[in-house]
MIKE-384876 format. One record per residue (C-alpha): residue in one letter; x, y, z. Coordinates in nm, 2 decimals, m for minus. Layout:
N
a,X,Y,Z
...
This chain:
477
m,0.64,2.75,0.71
k,1.00,2.78,0.83
k,0.99,2.44,0.99
r,0.85,2.28,0.68
i,1.13,2.44,0.46
v,1.40,2.32,0.70
l,1.24,1.98,0.71
m,1.24,1.95,0.33
m,1.60,2.08,0.31
a,1.72,1.82,0.55
v,1.55,1.54,0.37
m,1.67,1.65,0.03
m,2.03,1.65,0.17
a,1.96,1.31,0.32
a,1.83,1.18,m0.02
a,2.14,1.31,m0.19
l,2.36,1.14,0.06
a,2.17,0.82,0.03
f,2.19,0.82,m0.35
a,2.57,0.88,m0.33
a,2.60,0.59,m0.08
c,2.39,0.36,m0.31
t,2.59,0.44,m0.62
a,2.93,0.42,m0.46
t,3.13,0.10,m0.49
p,3.20,m0.09,m0.16
d,3.57,m0.01,m0.19
s,3.53,0.36,m0.28
g,3.57,0.48,0.08
g,3.26,0.71,0.03
g,2.99,0.45,0.02
a,2.76,0.31,0.28
d,2.92,0.08,0.54
n,2.65,m0.18,0.47
t,2.59,m0.24,0.84
g,2.22,m0.14,0.84
a,2.26,0.20,1.01
a,2.02,0.46,0.88
a,2.17,0.77,0.71
s,2.17,1.08,0.93
t,1.91,1.33,0.83
t,2.00,1.60,1.08
a,1.96,1.95,0.92
p,2.30,2.12,0.85
a,2.38,2.42,1.06
v,2.36,2.75,0.88
s,2.64,2.99,0.94
g,2.54,3.26,1.19
s,2.23,3.08,1.30
e,2.14,2.85,1.59
p,2.17,2.49,1.50
e,1.84,2.33,1.41
p,1.72,2.04,1.65
e,1.77,1.69,1.51
l,1.46,1.58,1.33
s,1.26,1.29,1.47
s,1.22,0.98,1.26
y,0.85,1.06,1.22
d,0.92,1.41,1.08
q,1.18,1.27,0.84
l,0.93,1.01,0.71
m,0.66,1.27,0.67
a,0.90,1.49,0.46
l,1.01,1.19,0.25
l,0.64,1.12,0.17
e,0.63,1.47,0.01
n,0.86,1.35,m0.26
p,0.69,1.11,m0.51
e,1.02,0.92,m0.56
s,1.10,0.85,m0.20
a,0.73,0.80,m0.12
l,0.72,0.49,m0.34
a,0.89,0.28,m0.06
l,0.67,0.45,0.21
s,0.32,0.42,0.06
g,0.09,0.33,0.35
v,0.30,0.50,0.63
q,0.03,0.70,0.80
p,0.06,1.03,0.98
k,m0.04,1.09,1.34
s,m0.30,1.35,1.23
y,m0.45,1.53,0.93
e,m0.55,1.89,0.87
g,m0.90,1.95,0.76
r,m0.99,1.93,0.39
g,m1.33,2.11,0.40
n,m1.20,2.39,0.18
v,m1.10,2.16,m0.11
f,m1.36,2.16,m0.38
k,m1.50,1.81,m0.44
a,m1.84,1.88,m0.62
l,m2.04,1.79,m0.30
d,m2.22,2.12,m0.24
n,m2.47,2.09,m0.52
i,m2.57,1.72,m0.52
t,m2.93,1.67,m0.60
p,m3.08,1.36,m0.43
k,m3.21,1.10,m0.68
a,m3.39,0.77,m0.69
v,m3.12,0.50,m0.67
g,m3.21,0.35,m1.01
d,m3.15,0.68,m1.19
i,m2.80,0.73,m1.06
k,m2.52,0.67,m1.32
i,m2.18,0.56,m1.18
g,m1.87,0.55,m1.40
w,m1.57,0.34,m1.31
a,m1.24,0.42,m1.49
a,m1.03,0.11,m1.42
a,m0.65,0.10,m1.46
s,m0.67,m0.26,m1.57
l,m0.88,m0.58,m1.54
g,m0.57,m0.80,m1.58
s,m0.55,m0.97,m1.24
e,m0.76,m1.14,m0.98
f,m0.74,m0.83,m0.77
f,m0.88,m0.60,m1.04
e,m1.15,m0.85,m1.12
g,m1.24,m0.85,m0.75
l,m1.27,m0.47,m0.75
r,m1.50,m0.48,m1.05
d,m1.72,m0.78,m0.94
s,m1.76,m0.67,m0.58
a,m1.85,m0.31,m0.69
q,m2.11,m0.44,m0.93
g,m2.25,m0.68,m0.67
e,m2.28,m0.40,m0.41
a,m2.44,m0.17,m0.67
q,m2.70,m0.44,m0.76
k,m2.77,m0.50,m0.39
l,m2.84,m0.13,m0.32
g,m3.06,m0.10,m0.64
f,m2.82,0.10,m0.87
q,m2.82,0.04,m1.24
p,m2.50,m0.15,m1.35
i,m2.18,0.05,m1.32
d,m2.04,0.17,m1.65
l,m1.69,0.03,m1.63
q,m1.41,0.09,m1.88
s,m1.05,m0.04,m1.85
a,m0.75,0.16,m1.97
d,m0.51,m0.13,m1.97
f,m0.26,0.09,m1.78
n,m0.26,0.36,m2.05
l,m0.30,0.71,m1.91
q,m0.41,0.86,m2.24
t,m0.68,0.60,m2.28
q,m0.80,0.66,m1.93
q,m0.82,1.04,m2.00
q,m1.03,0.97,m2.31
q,m1.26,0.74,m2.11
v,m1.31,1.00,m1.84
d,m1.39,1.27,m2.10
t,m1.66,1.04,m2.23
y,m1.80,1.00,m1.88
i,m1.82,1.38,m1.85
t,m2.00,1.40,m2.19
n,m2.24,1.13,m2.08
q,m2.32,1.32,m1.76
i,m2.26,1.05,m1.51
d,m2.35,1.13,m1.15
a,m2.03,1.00,m0.98
l,m1.69,0.87,m1.09
i,m1.48,0.59,m0.93
l,m1.12,0.63,m1.06
n,m0.88,0.34,m1.03
a,m0.60,0.57,m1.15
v,m0.33,0.46,m1.39
d,m0.11,0.74,m1.24
l,m0.27,0.94,m0.97
h,m0.02,1.22,m0.96
s,m0.06,1.27,m1.34
s,m0.44,1.27,m1.31
t,m0.50,1.58,m1.10
q,m0.62,1.79,m1.39
m,m0.84,1.51,m1.51
i,m1.00,1.49,m1.16
k,m1.05,1.87,m1.16
a,m1.23,1.86,m1.49
v,m1.47,1.60,m1.35
n,m1.53,1.81,m1.04
d,m1.58,2.12,m1.26
a,m1.86,1.93,m1.44
g,m2.03,1.88,m1.10
i,m1.93,1.52,m1.06
p,m1.78,1.39,m0.73
v,m1.48,1.16,m0.76
l,m1.36,0.86,m0.54
v,m1.02,0.70,m0.61
t,m0.86,0.37,m0.55
g,m0.52,0.23,m0.65
p,m0.17,0.19,m0.51
t,m0.08,0.56,m0.46
a,m0.15,0.78,m0.16
a,m0.31,1.12,m0.25
k,m0.21,1.47,m0.16
p,m0.45,1.68,0.06
e,m0.51,1.93,m0.22
y,m0.63,1.67,m0.47
q,m1.00,1.73,m0.55
m,m1.15,1.39,m0.47
i,m1.35,1.28,m0.17
t,m1.08,1.03,m0.07
a,m0.85,0.77,m0.21
i,m0.92,0.43,m0.06
i,m0.62,0.21,m0.07
s,m0.44,m0.06,0.12
g,m0.14,0.04,0.33
s,0.13,m0.14,0.13
n,0.41,m0.06,0.37
e,0.20,m0.17,0.66
s,0.11,m0.51,0.51
g,0.48,m0.58,0.46
f,0.54,m0.47,0.82
q,0.28,m0.71,0.96
v,0.43,m1.00,0.77
g,0.78,m0.90,0.87
q,0.69,m0.90,1.24
y,0.54,m1.24,1.21
c,0.85,m1.38,1.03
a,1.07,m1.24,1.31
e,0.85,m1.40,1.58
q,0.88,m1.74,1.40
l,1.24,m1.73,1.26
y,1.46,m1.48,1.44
k,1.74,m1.65,1.64
p,1.98,m1.42,1.84
g,2.33,m1.46,1.70
e,2.22,m1.61,1.37
a,2.15,m1.43,1.03
l,1.85,m1.54,0.84
r,1.93,m1.57,0.46
v,1.64,m1.40,0.27
g,1.57,m1.35,m0.09
m,1.29,m1.12,m0.23
i,1.09,m1.11,m0.55
i,0.91,m0.81,m0.67
s,0.71,m0.72,m0.98
k,0.89,m0.40,m1.08
l,1.16,m0.17,m0.95
e,0.97,0.16,m0.97
d,0.62,0.08,m0.86
a,0.47,0.19,m0.53
d,0.36,m0.16,m0.41
s,0.68,m0.33,m0.52
n,0.88,m0.08,m0.32
s,0.66,m0.03,m0.01
r,0.58,m0.39,0.07
p,0.93,m0.52,0.09
c,1.05,m0.20,0.26
g,0.77,m0.26,0.52
w,0.87,m0.62,0.56
i,1.23,m0.52,0.65
a,1.09,m0.26,0.90
g,0.86,m0.52,1.06
y,1.14,m0.78,1.09
l,1.38,m0.53,1.24
f,1.12,m0.39,1.48
k,1.01,m0.73,1.62
s,1.36,m0.89,1.63
a,1.50,m0.59,1.82
e,1.21,m0.63,2.07
i,1.29,m1.00,2.10
n,1.66,m0.92,2.15
g,1.58,m0.68,2.44
q,1.69,m0.37,2.25
p,1.36,m0.23,2.11
y,1.33,0.07,1.89
d,1.20,0.39,2.05
s,0.91,0.39,1.80
k,0.79,0.21,1.50
y,0.88,0.51,1.29
d,1.25,0.46,1.38
a,1.24,0.11,1.23
i,1.06,0.23,0.92
l,1.31,0.50,0.86
e,1.60,0.26,0.90
a,1.44,0.01,0.67
y,1.39,0.28,0.41
g,1.76,0.34,0.39
i,1.83,m0.03,0.38
w,1.57,m0.09,0.11
m,1.71,0.18,m0.12
d,2.06,0.04,m0.09
y,1.94,m0.32,m0.12
k,1.74,m0.24,m0.44
a,2.05,m0.07,m0.59
r,2.29,m0.35,m0.50
r,2.05,m0.65,m0.51
s,2.20,m0.77,m0.18
y,2.25,m0.62,0.17
d,2.42,m0.79,0.47
l,2.25,m0.71,0.80
s,2.40,m1.01,0.99
d,2.46,m0.80,1.30
k,2.08,m0.77,1.32
g,2.00,m1.12,1.23
l,1.92,m1.06,0.86
n,2.11,m1.12,0.54
l,1.93,m1.00,0.23
t,2.12,m1.21,m0.02
q,1.92,m1.18,m0.35
l,1.65,m0.96,m0.52
g,1.46,m1.09,m0.82
v,1.24,m0.87,m1.05
g,0.97,m1.04,m1.25
e,0.86,m0.74,m1.46
g,0.49,m0.82,m1.39
t,0.26,m0.96,m1.13
s,0.16,m1.30,m1.27
a,0.26,m1.65,m1.16
d,0.49,m1.67,m1.47
n,0.65,m1.34,m1.35
g,0.70,m1.50,m1.01
r,0.86,m1.80,m1.16
t,1.10,m1.59,m1.37
a,1.19,m1.37,m1.07
v,1.29,m1.67,m0.85
q,1.47,m1.88,m1.10
d,1.81,m1.71,m1.09
i,1.81,m1.60,m0.73
i,1.76,m1.95,m0.59
v,2.04,m2.08,m0.80
a,2.26,m1.79,m0.69
d,2.19,m1.86,m0.32
p,2.09,m2.23,m0.27
g,2.12,m2.18,0.11
m,1.83,m1.92,0.11
q,1.61,m1.99,0.41
l,1.32,m1.75,0.34
l,1.16,m1.62,0.02
v,0.96,m1.30,0.05
s,0.72,m1.24,m0.24
e,0.56,m0.90,m0.30
m,0.22,m1.05,m0.36
d,0.03,m1.38,m0.37
s,0.01,m1.41,m0.75
m,0.39,m1.42,m0.79
a,0.42,m1.68,m0.51
v,0.18,m1.90,m0.71
g,0.46,m1.93,m0.98
a,0.75,m1.92,m0.74
i,0.65,m2.21,m0.53
p,0.64,m2.47,m0.82
e,0.98,m2.33,m0.94
l,1.13,m2.39,m0.60
k,1.01,m2.75,m0.63
t,1.17,m2.77,m0.97
q,1.50,m2.66,m0.81
g,1.48,m2.93,m0.56
k,1.34,m2.73,m0.27
t,1.04,m2.83,m0.05
p,0.85,m2.50,0.03
g,0.77,m2.49,0.40
q,1.05,m2.73,0.49
d,1.38,m2.65,0.30
i,1.27,m2.29,0.25
k,1.00,m2.08,0.40
v,0.78,m1.86,0.18
v,0.57,m1.56,0.26
t,0.39,m1.29,0.06
c,0.33,m0.93,0.16
a,m0.01,m0.88,0.02
d,m0.35,m0.99,m0.11
a,m0.48,m1.28,0.10
t,m0.64,m1.46,m0.20
t,m0.81,m1.79,m0.13
t,m0.53,m1.95,m0.33
a,m0.28,m1.82,m0.08
l,m0.49,m1.92,0.21
d,m0.50,m2.28,0.07
m,m0.12,m2.27,0.05
i,m0.10,m2.17,0.41
r,m0.33,m2.46,0.50
s,m0.11,m2.70,0.31
g,0.21,m2.56,0.47
e,0.37,m2.44,0.15
l,0.31,m2.07,0.25
m,0.39,m1.93,0.59
a,0.19,m1.60,0.58
t,0.03,m1.34,0.37
a,m0.15,m1.01,0.45
t,m0.48,m0.86,0.35
n,m0.52,m0.64,0.05
i,m0.88,m0.72,m0.01
p,m1.03,m0.53,m0.31
f,m1.39,m0.57,m0.17
m,m1.32,m0.33,0.11
a,m1.24,m0.04,m0.12
a,m1.50,m0.13,m0.39
t,m1.80,m0.18,m0.18
s,m1.72,0.12,0.04
m,m1.70,0.36,m0.26
v,m2.04,0.24,m0.39
d,m2.18,0.28,m0.03
i,m2.05,0.64,m0.02
i,m2.22,0.73,m0.35
y,m2.55,0.58,m0.21
d,m2.52,0.79,0.11
l,m2.46,1.11,m0.10
f,m2.75,1.07,m0.34
v,m3.01,0.85,m0.16
g,m2.93,0.83,0.21
g,m3.07,0.61,0.49
r,m2.83,0.32,0.43
d,m2.79,0.07,0.71
g,m2.43,0.10,0.83
a,m2.39,0.46,0.72
p,m2.17,0.66,0.96
d,m2.33,0.86,1.23
g,m2.38,1.21,1.09
a,m2.42,1.08,0.73
k,m2.77,0.94,0.74
t,m2.92,1.18,0.49
p,m2.77,1.32,0.16
a,m2.72,1.66,0.32
e,m2.55,1.51,0.62
a,m2.34,1.28,0.40
a,m2.22,1.58,0.19
v,m2.08,1.74,0.51
y,m1.93,1.42,0.65
y,m1.76,1.30,0.33
n,m1.63,1.66,0.26
n,m1.38,1.61,0.54
l,m1.22,1.27,0.48
p,m0.84,1.23,0.47
a,m0.70,1.26,0.12
t,m0.60,0.89,0.16
s,m0.80,0.64,0.36
f,m0.62,0.32,0.43
t,m0.81,m0.01,0.47
p,m0.73,m0.23,0.77
t,m0.43,m0.47,0.74
i,m0.41,m0.81,0.89
a,m0.14,m1.08,0.86
i,m0.29,m1.42,0.79
t,m0.09,m1.72,0.91
a,m0.14,m2.08,1.00
e,m0.27,m1.97,1.34
n,m0.56,m1.77,1.21
v,m0.62,m1.88,0.85
d,m0.94,m2.07,0.94
t,m1.09,m1.76,1.09
y,m1.05,m1.56,0.77
y,m1.11,m1.84,0.52
p,m1.42,m1.75,0.31
t,m1.61,m2.07,0.36
n,m1.96,m2.06,0.20
e,m1.92,m1.70,0.08
p,m2.09,m1.62,m0.26
a,m1.88,m1.52,m0.56
p,m1.68,m1.30,m0.59
f,m1.64,m1.29,m0.21
d,m1.50,m1.64,m0.20
t,m1.18,m1.54,m0.38
f,m1.02,m1.34,m0.09
a,m1.01,m1.36,0.29
k,m1.32,m1.26,0.48
y,m1.35,m0.90,0.59
d,m1.56,m0.67,0.80
p,m1.75,m0.39,0.62
y,m1.53,m0.08,0.60
t,m1.62,0.29,0.61
p,m1.34,0.56,0.60
l,m1.30,0.76,0.92
s,m1.35,1.14,0.90
i,m1.05,1.35,0.98
d,m1.19,1.44,1.32
e,m1.24,1.07,1.40
y,m0.90,0.97,1.27
n,m0.72,1.24,1.47
e,m0.91,1.14,1.79
l,m0.82,0.78,1.74
h,m0.45,0.86,1.69
k,m0.40,1.15,1.94
n,m0.17,0.94,2.16
d,0.05,0.79,1.88
């Protein structure tokens, strides 16, 4: 407990220093030096006590993840190990096995307003049909938390057997989830936000947003980094205060720094060191809308905000920044859908994507993006495939109520076994992340896949690891 308190005190002080640095003017004498050095987060010495040891980058990141505000830019950064969650009530102890056709699943969707959300819906319904479930009762809240609360209340009244929650705001939904559990209904979650261990759901299955940016950032450094030169980079994001729009570009910066340092013969001690440094850079870059890292081969010249995720939002976000920096060499888009609008706008501005300016996205791997990689207009994207989460959650419900599914985890072949296995999943289960580039696009292109599986890159079936399995896999991290 003492170590945890010291850890949090150190990070709170670091956050205050970082905020002061970001809000200070460059001439004030008290601001950041804008050289890319990460702020120190060493715990201050307390008078009359022994000085605390300097915190590792990993410990600092884990503490930052405890704060919802700082966690925005770090969503998808995974711990080395998890503590057990078997003592967290999840309404799994009294499940009564049922015929699959009698099981009622409710799906409380945050929105259906994008190809990604439609992919979640359609793949879940397809998996339910394949396994013999009745159609999922799906309701969309259109990003309104109060509407989602009302829809969930209705699901409870209608006595559904299991709830899939694509949360509008996960951290504001804990009482909603508890009420569903108290009604004897287990909950699975998906969305952009990592969950806390005490949240009363089986698990939240999400993509690792920071990791997808990291993978693309590494690839960009492999292709574009030149010692002694600074790459001019502009970024476009959907919103300033959304988890994905913070964590993906933050991850991209980390991946670029990590790989370019390795190429330069001065590697970081660990991936966590690069992520922590990138976090400080991203927070300053977001505040200033530019950040010069020329000494590390990177100059973040512009940041555009589209105020939405559509192609039109991407076009809006890139319009001004390409005019402000006509020498921009690389455009980093938060997601595929924004790049779909940004690329035509670059052409309107007289740029040839893939030649005059390179373009990458940090997430989604839609077929549209894969087509643009094949044409040479797009350099890379990364997987954020909705089918992984959607089909996995439907499979878990089948294992809990029916059992005997081909592909079920060892130790979860019967409903009784599944209740034990799924009672000890991490609060957040991250789907695998892969950068898709010209070198591997044909491998992942969904040729001859049936709808809706032809709209995103191909993927392997995914089942979340138990905490014991995860800890064993990462014991040497």
